C-alpha positions as CSV (number, residue, x, y, z in Angstrom):
1,M,7.9,-53.6,-44.2
2,S,9.9,-51.3,-46.3
3,L,10.5,-47.7,-45.4
4,T,8.1,-44.9,-46.6
5,S,9.3,-42.1,-48.9
6,Q,9.4,-39.9,-45.9
7,Q,11.3,-42.1,-43.8
8,K,13.8,-42.3,-46.4
9,H,14.1,-38.6,-46.9
10,Y,14.5,-37.9,-43.2
11,I,17.6,-40.6,-43.4
12,K,19.1,-38.9,-46.4
13,K,18.7,-35.4,-44.7
14,N,20.2,-36.6,-41.4
15,V,22.9,-39.1,-42.2
16,K,25.9,-36.9,-41.7
17,K,24.3,-35.2,-38.5
18,L,22.7,-38.3,-36.4
19,S,23.5,-41.6,-35.4
20,P,21.7,-44.6,-36.4
21,V,20.3,-45.1,-32.9
22,Q,19.1,-41.4,-32.8
23,M,17.5,-41.8,-36.4
24,A,15.7,-45.1,-35.4
25,S,14.6,-43.7,-32.1
26,D,12.9,-40.4,-33.9
27,L,11.3,-42.7,-36.8
28,D,10.3,-45.3,-34.4
29,L,12.1,-48.0,-36.2
30,P,13.9,-51.2,-35.3
31,L,17.9,-49.9,-35.2
32,K,18.6,-52.9,-37.6
33,K,16.4,-51.7,-40.4
34,I,18.2,-48.3,-40.2
35,R,21.4,-49.9,-40.3
36,K,20.4,-52.2,-43.1
37,Y,19.1,-49.0,-45.0
38,L,22.5,-47.1,-44.3
39,K,24.8,-50.1,-45.4
40,D,22.8,-50.5,-48.6
41,H,22.5,-46.9,-49.5
42,F,25.5,-45.0,-47.9
43,P,28.4,-47.8,-47.9
44,H,31.1,-45.1,-47.5
45,N,29.3,-42.4,-45.3
46,R,30.1,-42.3,-41.7
47,S,26.8,-43.2,-40.5
48,G,27.1,-46.6,-42.1
49,E,27.4,-49.8,-40.4
50,K,31.2,-50.0,-40.4
51,N,32.1,-46.8,-39.5
52,S,29.0,-45.4,-37.8
53,T,28.7,-42.5,-35.7
54,P,29.3,-43.4,-32.2
55,E,25.9,-44.4,-30.8
56,I,26.5,-42.6,-27.5
57,F,27.4,-39.3,-29.3
58,K,24.4,-36.7,-29.9
59,P,24.4,-33.9,-32.1
60,E,23.0,-31.6,-29.5
61,I,26.5,-31.4,-27.8
62,S,27.3,-29.3,-30.5
63,S,24.5,-26.5,-29.9
64,F,24.0,-27.2,-26.2
65,N,22.9,-24.1,-24.3
66,F,22.6,-24.4,-20.4
67,Y,19.8,-21.9,-20.3
68,N,17.7,-23.7,-22.8
69,F,18.6,-27.0,-21.5
70,F,17.0,-26.0,-18.0
71,A,14.1,-24.4,-19.3
72,E,13.1,-27.4,-21.5
73,N,13.9,-30.0,-18.5
74,I,12.5,-27.9,-15.7
75,S,10.1,-30.6,-14.9
76,I,12.7,-33.3,-14.7
77,F,14.8,-31.3,-12.3
78,I,11.6,-30.4,-10.3
79,L,11.1,-34.3,-10.1
80,I,14.8,-35.1,-9.0
81,F,14.6,-32.1,-6.3
82,F,11.3,-33.8,-5.3
83,L,12.6,-37.2,-5.1
84,V,16.1,-36.4,-3.5
85,F,14.1,-34.3,-0.8
86,I,11.8,-37.0,0.1
87,S,14.4,-39.7,0.4
88,Y,16.8,-37.6,2.6
89,F,14.4,-35.2,4.3
90,N,14.3,-37.5,7.5
91,T,18.4,-37.0,7.9
92,L,18.4,-33.8,8.9
93,D,18.5,-34.1,12.7
94,N,20.6,-37.3,12.7
95,G,23.5,-37.2,15.1
96,F,26.9,-37.6,14.5
97,V,28.3,-41.1,14.4
98,S,31.5,-43.4,14.2
99,D,34.2,-41.4,12.7
100,D,32.2,-38.3,12.8
101,I,32.8,-38.1,16.6
102,P,36.6,-37.8,16.7
103,N,36.8,-36.0,13.3
104,I,33.9,-33.6,13.6
105,L,32.2,-33.6,17.2
106,K,35.4,-33.6,19.4
107,N,37.5,-31.9,16.7
108,N,38.4,-28.5,18.7
109,A,40.4,-27.3,15.5
110,L,37.2,-27.5,13.3
111,G,36.5,-23.6,13.2
112,D,40.1,-22.7,12.9
113,A,41.1,-21.6,9.0
114,S,44.4,-23.4,9.7
115,N,42.4,-26.6,9.9
116,L,41.5,-26.3,6.3
117,F,45.1,-27.4,5.2
118,A,45.3,-30.4,7.8
119,G,45.6,-33.9,6.2
120,H,46.0,-35.0,2.7
121,F,45.2,-32.6,-0.2
122,N,42.5,-34.7,-0.9
123,A,40.8,-33.2,2.4
124,F,40.8,-29.7,1.5
125,V,37.2,-29.3,0.0
126,G,35.9,-31.6,3.3
127,N,37.7,-29.5,5.5
128,F,36.4,-26.5,3.9
129,I,32.6,-27.5,4.0
130,N,32.8,-28.5,7.5
131,F,34.7,-25.2,8.5
132,I,31.5,-23.6,6.7
133,A,29.3,-25.8,8.5
134,Y,30.6,-25.3,11.8
135,K,30.6,-21.4,11.4
136,I,27.0,-21.5,10.8
137,S,26.0,-23.4,13.9
138,G,28.8,-25.1,15.9
139,T,28.3,-28.8,15.7
140,N,24.6,-28.7,15.1
141,T,24.2,-31.4,12.7
142,V,21.7,-29.7,10.1
143,P,24.4,-27.7,8.3
144,F,26.4,-30.8,7.9
145,R,23.6,-32.7,6.7
146,L,22.3,-29.9,4.1
147,F,25.7,-29.7,2.7
148,A,25.6,-33.5,2.1
149,V,22.0,-33.6,0.4
150,I,22.8,-30.3,-1.6
151,F,26.0,-32.2,-3.0
152,H,24.0,-35.3,-3.9
153,L,21.3,-33.4,-5.6
154,G,24.0,-31.6,-7.5
155,A,25.5,-35.0,-8.3
156,V,22.0,-36.2,-9.7
157,F,21.5,-33.1,-11.7
158,S,25.0,-33.2,-12.8
159,A,24.2,-36.9,-14.1
160,Y,21.0,-36.0,-15.6
161,V,22.9,-33.2,-17.8
162,L,25.8,-35.7,-18.7
163,L,23.3,-38.4,-19.9
164,S,21.2,-36.0,-21.9
165,L,24.3,-35.2,-23.6
166,L,24.9,-38.7,-24.3
167,F,21.4,-40.3,-24.6
168,K,17.9,-39.2,-25.4
169,K,15.9,-37.7,-22.6
170,R,14.1,-41.1,-21.6
171,I,17.3,-42.9,-20.8
172,A,18.9,-40.0,-19.0
173,A,15.5,-39.5,-16.7
174,L,15.4,-43.0,-15.9
175,A,18.7,-43.5,-14.8
176,A,19.0,-40.1,-12.8
177,T,15.9,-40.8,-10.9
178,L,17.4,-44.3,-9.8
179,F,20.8,-42.5,-8.8
180,A,18.5,-39.9,-6.7
181,V,16.8,-42.6,-4.5
182,H,19.0,-45.6,-4.5
183,P,19.5,-46.6,-1.0
184,I,23.2,-48.1,-1.8
185,L,23.8,-44.6,-1.6
186,A,22.7,-43.4,1.6
187,E,25.9,-44.1,3.4
188,S,27.8,-41.3,1.2
189,V,24.9,-38.9,1.8
190,T,23.6,-39.7,5.5
191,W,27.0,-40.3,6.9
192,T,29.1,-37.2,7.2
193,S,32.5,-39.2,7.0
194,G,31.0,-40.8,3.9
195,N,30.5,-37.5,2.2
196,P,33.7,-37.0,0.4
197,Y,32.0,-39.7,-2.2
198,C,29.3,-37.3,-2.8
199,R,31.6,-34.6,-3.4
200,Y,34.2,-36.0,-5.7
201,S,31.6,-37.6,-7.8
202,F,29.6,-33.9,-8.1
203,F,32.7,-32.2,-9.2
204,F,34.0,-35.2,-11.7
205,L,30.4,-35.3,-13.5
206,I,30.7,-31.8,-13.8
207,S,33.9,-31.7,-15.2
208,F,33.1,-34.6,-17.7
209,I,30.0,-32.3,-19.0
210,F,32.6,-29.8,-19.7
211,Y,34.7,-32.1,-21.3
212,L,32.0,-33.1,-23.5
213,L,31.3,-29.5,-24.3
214,S,34.8,-28.7,-25.1
215,K,34.9,-30.6,-28.4
216,N,33.0,-27.1,-29.7
217,N,34.0,-24.6,-27.2
218,R,37.6,-24.5,-26.0
219,K,36.7,-22.3,-22.8
220,Y,34.9,-25.5,-21.4
221,Y,38.1,-27.5,-21.5
222,Y,39.5,-24.9,-18.9
223,L,36.5,-25.6,-16.8
224,S,36.9,-29.2,-17.1
225,I,40.2,-29.2,-15.7
226,F,39.0,-26.9,-13.1
227,F,36.0,-29.1,-11.8
228,F,38.6,-31.9,-12.0
229,I,41.1,-30.4,-9.6
230,L,38.4,-29.8,-7.2
231,S,37.3,-33.3,-7.5
232,L,41.0,-34.2,-6.7
233,L,40.8,-32.1,-3.4
234,S,37.8,-33.9,-2.2
235,S,38.7,-37.6,-2.2
236,T,41.2,-40.4,-2.5
237,S,39.2,-42.2,-5.0
238,A,39.3,-39.1,-7.3
239,P,42.5,-39.6,-9.2
240,V,41.7,-42.6,-11.1
241,A,38.5,-41.0,-12.6
242,F,40.8,-39.6,-15.4
243,L,41.0,-43.0,-17.1
244,I,37.2,-42.3,-17.5
245,F,38.0,-39.7,-20.0
246,F,40.4,-42.2,-21.9
247,L,37.7,-44.8,-21.8
248,Y,35.3,-42.3,-23.4
249,E,37.9,-41.6,-26.2
250,A,38.8,-45.2,-26.8
251,S,35.1,-46.4,-26.8
252,F,33.5,-43.3,-29.1
253,G,36.1,-40.6,-29.7
254,S,39.9,-40.9,-31.0
255,I,42.6,-41.1,-28.7
256,R,44.8,-40.0,-31.5
257,Q,43.0,-36.8,-32.4
258,F,42.2,-35.7,-28.6
259,W,45.5,-36.6,-27.0
260,K,46.6,-33.3,-26.3
261,K,43.3,-32.6,-24.1
262,L,44.0,-36.0,-22.4
263,V,47.3,-35.0,-21.1
264,S,46.3,-32.3,-18.6
265,F,44.2,-34.9,-17.0
266,V,46.6,-37.6,-16.9
267,F,48.9,-35.7,-15.3
268,L,46.9,-34.4,-12.6
269,G,45.3,-38.0,-11.8
270,A,48.6,-39.9,-12.6
271,T,50.6,-37.3,-10.3
272,S,47.7,-37.7,-7.3
273,V,47.8,-41.4,-7.9
274,L,51.8,-41.6,-7.4
275,F,51.3,-39.5,-4.4
276,F,49.1,-41.9,-2.9
277,M,51.3,-44.8,-3.9
278,I,54.0,-43.2,-1.8
279,K,51.7,-42.8,1.1
280,I,50.5,-46.4,0.8
281,G,52.9,-47.6,3.8
282,E,51.5,-44.7,6.2
283,R,48.0,-46.0,5.1
284,T,48.5,-49.4,5.4
285,N,50.1,-48.7,9.3
286,Q,47.0,-46.5,9.9
287,V,44.3,-49.2,8.8
288,E,46.3,-51.8,10.7
289,K,46.2,-50.0,13.8
290,A,42.8,-48.7,13.6
291,Y,41.3,-52.0,12.7
292,S,44.0,-54.4,14.2
293,Q,44.7,-56.1,10.8
294,Q,47.5,-58.2,10.1
295,P,49.7,-56.7,7.6
296,E,48.9,-59.1,4.8
297,S,47.7,-58.7,1.0
298,I,44.4,-59.9,-0.2
299,N,44.1,-62.5,-2.9
300,P,42.8,-60.6,-5.9
301,F,40.9,-63.9,-7.2
302,L,39.4,-63.7,-4.1
303,Q,38.6,-60.0,-3.5
304,I,37.6,-58.9,-6.9
305,P,34.9,-61.5,-7.7
306,V,33.3,-61.0,-4.0
307,A,33.6,-57.3,-4.1
308,I,31.8,-57.0,-7.8
309,G,29.2,-59.8,-7.0
310,S,28.3,-57.9,-3.6
311,Y,28.0,-54.5,-5.3
312,L,25.9,-55.9,-8.1
313,K,23.6,-58.0,-5.3
314,L,23.2,-54.7,-3.6
315,V,22.3,-52.5,-6.5
316,F,19.7,-55.1,-7.6
317,W,18.5,-56.3,-3.8
318,P,19.6,-53.4,-1.5
319,Q,18.4,-55.3,1.7
320,A,21.4,-56.1,3.6
321,L,23.0,-52.5,3.5
322,T,25.4,-52.2,6.6
323,L,28.4,-50.0,7.6
324,Y,30.5,-53.3,7.9
325,Q,30.0,-55.7,5.1
326,T,31.2,-58.8,6.8
327,E,28.5,-61.2,5.8
328,M,29.6,-61.9,2.1
329,G,30.0,-65.8,3.0
330,L,33.3,-67.2,1.8
331,T,32.3,-71.0,1.7
332,T,33.2,-72.8,-1.4
333,V,29.5,-72.6,-2.6
334,Q,29.3,-68.9,-1.8
335,Y,32.4,-68.1,-3.2
336,L,31.7,-70.0,-6.8
337,I,28.3,-68.2,-6.8
338,F,30.2,-64.8,-6.6
339,L,32.4,-66.0,-9.3
340,F,30.2,-67.0,-11.4
341,I,28.4,-63.3,-11.3
342,F,31.8,-61.9,-11.8
343,I,32.7,-64.3,-14.8
344,I,29.2,-63.2,-16.6
345,F,29.8,-59.6,-15.7
346,L,33.3,-59.8,-17.3
347,G,31.9,-61.6,-20.3
348,S,29.4,-58.8,-20.9
349,I,32.3,-56.4,-21.0
350,F,34.2,-58.1,-23.7
351,Y,31.0,-59.0,-25.6
352,S,29.8,-55.3,-25.5
353,W,33.0,-54.4,-26.7
354,K,32.3,-55.8,-30.0
355,K,28.7,-55.3,-30.0
356,N,27.6,-52.4,-28.0
357,K,30.1,-49.6,-27.3
358,T,27.7,-48.0,-24.9
359,I,27.0,-50.7,-22.6
360,F,30.8,-51.3,-22.5
361,F,31.5,-47.8,-21.6
362,W,29.0,-47.7,-18.6
363,L,30.3,-51.2,-17.5
364,M,33.7,-49.9,-17.5
365,F,32.5,-46.9,-16.0
366,F,31.4,-48.8,-12.7
367,V,34.7,-50.8,-12.7
368,I,36.8,-47.8,-13.1
369,A,35.1,-46.0,-10.3
370,L,35.8,-48.9,-8.1
371,L,39.6,-49.2,-8.9
372,P,40.8,-47.6,-5.9
373,T,39.3,-50.1,-3.6
374,L,39.9,-53.3,-5.7
375,T,43.6,-53.5,-4.4
376,P,45.2,-56.3,-2.9
377,L,46.6,-54.2,-0.3
378,K,44.8,-53.9,3.1
379,I,44.1,-50.0,2.5
380,A,40.1,-50.6,2.4
381,W,37.4,-52.7,3.0
382,I,36.6,-55.3,0.6
383,V,33.2,-53.8,0.3
384,A,31.6,-50.7,1.4
385,E,28.5,-49.0,0.1
386,R,30.0,-45.7,0.0
387,Y,32.9,-46.7,-2.5
388,V,30.2,-47.5,-5.4
389,Y,28.6,-44.2,-5.2
390,L,30.1,-42.6,-8.7
391,G,30.3,-46.4,-10.2
392,S,26.6,-47.0,-9.5
393,I,25.8,-44.7,-12.4
394,G,27.2,-47.1,-14.9
395,I,24.8,-50.0,-13.6
396,F,21.9,-47.4,-13.5
397,V,22.5,-46.5,-17.2
398,V,22.7,-49.8,-18.7
399,F,19.3,-50.9,-16.6
400,A,17.9,-47.9,-18.1
401,M,19.0,-48.8,-21.5
402,F,17.3,-52.2,-21.1
403,L,14.0,-50.3,-20.0
404,D,14.2,-48.0,-23.0
405,W,14.7,-50.9,-25.4
406,L,11.7,-52.8,-23.7
407,I,9.4,-49.8,-23.7
408,K,10.5,-49.5,-27.7
409,R,10.2,-53.0,-28.3
410,L,6.7,-53.9,-26.6
411,G,5.3,-50.3,-26.8
412,E,5.3,-50.8,-30.8
413,K,3.1,-53.8,-30.2
414,D,0.6,-52.2,-27.8
415,E,0.5,-49.0,-25.7
416,K,-0.4,-50.9,-22.6
417,Y,2.9,-52.4,-22.3
418,K,4.7,-49.2,-22.2
419,F,2.2,-48.2,-19.5
420,A,2.8,-51.4,-17.6
421,I,6.8,-50.8,-17.8
422,Y,6.5,-46.9,-16.4
423,S,4.0,-48.2,-13.8
424,F,6.7,-51.1,-13.2
425,F,9.5,-48.4,-12.9
426,A,7.6,-46.2,-10.6
427,V,7.0,-48.9,-8.0
428,I,10.7,-49.6,-8.2
429,I,11.4,-45.8,-7.6
430,L,8.9,-45.9,-4.5
431,A,10.1,-48.8,-3.3
432,L,13.8,-47.7,-3.3
433,S,12.9,-44.2,-1.8
434,I,11.2,-46.2,1.2
435,R,14.2,-48.3,1.6
436,T,16.5,-45.2,1.7
437,M,14.5,-43.5,4.4
438,V,14.3,-46.8,6.4
439,R,18.2,-46.8,5.9
440,N,18.7,-43.3,6.9
441,M,16.9,-44.0,10.4
442,D,19.9,-46.3,11.0
443,W,22.3,-43.3,11.1
444,Q,20.0,-41.4,13.6
445,S,22.5,-41.9,16.6
446,E,25.3,-43.9,17.6
447,D,22.8,-46.7,19.3
448,S,20.6,-47.1,16.2
449,L,23.5,-47.4,13.9
450,W,25.4,-50.1,16.0
451,I,22.1,-52.1,16.8
452,A,21.3,-52.1,13.2
453,T,24.9,-53.0,12.1
454,A,24.7,-55.9,14.5
455,K,21.5,-57.2,13.0
456,T,23.1,-57.5,9.5
457,S,26.8,-58.0,10.5
458,P,26.9,-60.1,13.4
459,S,30.3,-62.0,12.6
460,G,32.2,-58.7,12.5
461,P,34.4,-57.9,15.6
462,N,34.0,-53.9,15.0
463,T,30.3,-54.6,15.3
464,H,30.8,-56.2,18.9
465,N,33.2,-53.8,19.7
466,N,30.7,-51.2,19.1
467,M,27.9,-53.0,20.7
468,G,30.1,-53.0,23.7
469,D,30.1,-49.2,23.7
470,V,26.1,-49.3,23.4
471,Y,25.7,-51.6,26.5
472,S,28.6,-49.5,28.3
473,R,26.5,-46.5,27.8
474,H,23.4,-47.6,28.9
475,G,25.0,-49.1,32.3
476,D,25.0,-52.7,31.2
477,L,28.4,-53.3,32.1
478,E,28.3,-57.3,32.1
479,K,26.8,-57.4,28.7
480,A,29.4,-54.7,27.3
481,A,32.3,-56.8,28.6
482,E,30.6,-60.1,26.8
483,E,30.6,-57.8,23.6
484,F,33.9,-56.8,24.0
485,S,35.3,-60.3,24.7
486,K,33.4,-61.2,21.6
487,A,35.4,-59.0,19.6
488,I,38.6,-60.2,20.8
489,E,37.3,-63.8,20.2
490,L,37.0,-62.9,16.4
491,N,40.0,-60.9,16.2
492,P,42.7,-61.4,18.6
493,L,44.8,-58.2,17.6
494,Y,41.8,-56.1,18.4
495,A,43.4,-53.4,20.4
496,D,40.6,-51.3,20.8
497,A,38.5,-54.0,21.9
498,Y,40.9,-54.9,24.7
499,H,41.4,-51.2,25.6
500,N,37.4,-50.9,25.8
501,L,37.2,-54.1,27.9
502,G,40.0,-52.7,30.4
503,I,37.9,-49.5,30.5
504,T,34.9,-51.5,31.4
505,Y,36.5,-53.7,34.0
506,I,37.5,-50.4,35.8
507,K,33.7,-49.4,36.0
508,M,33.0,-52.8,37.2
509,G,36.0,-52.3,40.1
510,E,38.1,-55.2,38.7
511,T,41.3,-53.3,38.5
512,S,43.5,-56.5,38.0
513,K,41.4,-57.6,34.9
514,A,41.6,-53.9,33.8
515,A,45.2,-53.7,33.9
516,D,45.7,-56.9,32.0
517,A,43.3,-56.1,29.3
518,L,45.0,-52.5,29.0
519,Q,48.4,-54.1,28.9
520,K,47.4,-56.3,26.1
521,S,46.0,-53.5,24.2
522,L,49.4,-51.5,24.3
523,Q,51.3,-54.8,23.0
524,I,49.3,-54.8,20.1
525,N,49.1,-51.0,19.5
526,P,51.9,-49.1,21.2
527,D,50.4,-45.7,20.3
528,L,46.9,-46.0,21.9
529,W,47.9,-43.6,24.5
530,Q,44.3,-43.4,26.3
531,S,45.2,-47.0,27.7
532,Y,48.9,-45.3,29.0
533,Q,46.4,-42.8,30.5
534,N,44.1,-45.3,32.2
535,L,47.0,-47.6,33.6
536,A,48.2,-44.4,35.0
537,V,45.1,-44.0,37.0
538,I,45.0,-47.2,38.0
539,Y,48.7,-47.4,39.6
540,F,47.7,-43.7,41.1
541,N,44.9,-45.0,42.8
542,Q,46.8,-47.8,44.1
543,G,49.3,-45.7,45.5
544,D,52.1,-46.8,43.1
545,Y,53.4,-43.3,41.7
546,V,56.5,-44.8,40.2
547,K,54.1,-46.6,37.8
548,A,51.8,-44.0,37.4
549,L,54.4,-41.9,36.1
550,E,56.1,-44.1,33.8
551,Y,52.7,-44.8,32.2
552,S,51.9,-41.2,32.1
553,K,55.0,-40.3,30.6
554,K,54.4,-42.8,27.9
555,G,51.0,-41.6,27.1
556,L,52.6,-38.0,26.5
557,E,55.5,-39.2,24.1
558,V,52.5,-40.4,21.8
559,N,50.0,-37.4,22.5
560,P,52.0,-34.6,24.0
561,Q,49.4,-31.9,23.8
562,D,46.7,-33.7,25.7
563,P,45.7,-31.4,28.6
564,T,44.3,-34.6,30.7
565,L,47.8,-36.2,30.6
566,N,49.5,-33.1,31.5
567,Q,47.5,-32.5,34.5
568,N,47.9,-35.9,35.5
569,L,51.6,-35.9,35.1
570,K,51.7,-32.8,37.3
571,L,49.3,-34.3,39.8
572,I,52.0,-37.5,40.0
573,E,54.9,-35.5,40.4
574,D,53.4,-33.5,43.2
575,K,52.9,-36.8,45.0
576,L,56.4,-37.8,44.5
577,K,57.9,-34.8,45.9
């Protein structure tokens, strides 16, 4: 069927202002028909087939007003607020778990302003947030949880604004609602130590929004830089995000035209990357000691397909969510499945570069956000749910584009199909929200977290070490020793497991076995001052004050400020007088 005179008039009127995709959407016509008309009647116009205006770019950017946008989209913002609140309200009374305990619960410097500058520069925002939360109510978890939910809500709001600048409202709303409730993001929101991924993503998304708006208003450029710096101050994963600005210009803009604007982001991002490269040796040593790993690299042909395949699997079927993703399966058949998924994903990227730059951009957005963890060096887990927080937006957008295409394709035939697709999407959102609430319950306490982790990651040595702690806290020392021994069996270089086994033997009255286990922990990790401390106690109780003094002094060499070690040293020295 040919175009009507009204449709032709609309195209002629807007040919220099709107993209072919926008005109097809406004006229409710197939994109192919719009492109054919443009090619036939406007062969040299920028909206023609060969040199068309980028489909991702919308003219609303030039006239964007925050107040008007919020007023026009108030219902969407209320919906997003409601979805985030429903999905995360049951996290507010969760306790501190895992890394939260040493970093927050037992961190005596948390309320000290000087602690704001502790660690690397990327920890500054996190230190500041924790400082404020501590000042509100000490180590009560509610303020920490509220800040996490607020940052997640802010990230979802920002994602919606960003996507509204790039797409029509339907795609933006579909993708943003998925981002609001998807359970793969729960680790970044519910776990305080995972919150940096929420924070840096929030600041980066705002930076990206202002970058787009800066093409028509110079003042937004400086705001973009400011929020990009805040992103860098929030997480070690933030520096590579400057590549997304390059990706945008390569896909839809012009690097040659806007290279001056990109320089600032390149400098900030590349400088941060260089800083972390200098610190890689230090980070590698930390990971080796913390997780008792051998100093070796990971085969990227093994790591990258498994990582990408695992993330895609968890996005589309978020069942096996766990702190330790150890059950990825590396048999030949399972690896080939991951490799097949990865090849299809890679093929989609190459194909979309030629056929659909919008899909190309968002698939690469997903990859770029993961780059800091796709390194052959053992400085990160192969897969961790928190790593995909920002990158997940890319997959959500592509899925939303598919639903939008389906609605237009089937909706033209019959309205009932459109209703069926919306109903299907509503069921997905409901199911994901419920899964998120269930996942949040895993993070309620140390016990609930490790019991849940043991169900999904039974082959992880860390899992058995933590389950040993659970049994020990509940007085089942035999079971605790069994779990610590299992952790050592899975990883013979697991210093913490040897230490915990030694403590368990002390509680069981088997001091000889305890001393052997503690000695073994120190052979693997000489910086484990707690093992020195407990060996000193063992020999002190046996009346061997010379050995007790030796181990107490070694412990103080590692941790000279510990009050218990200093008190024990004084007590031992008094016995030797």
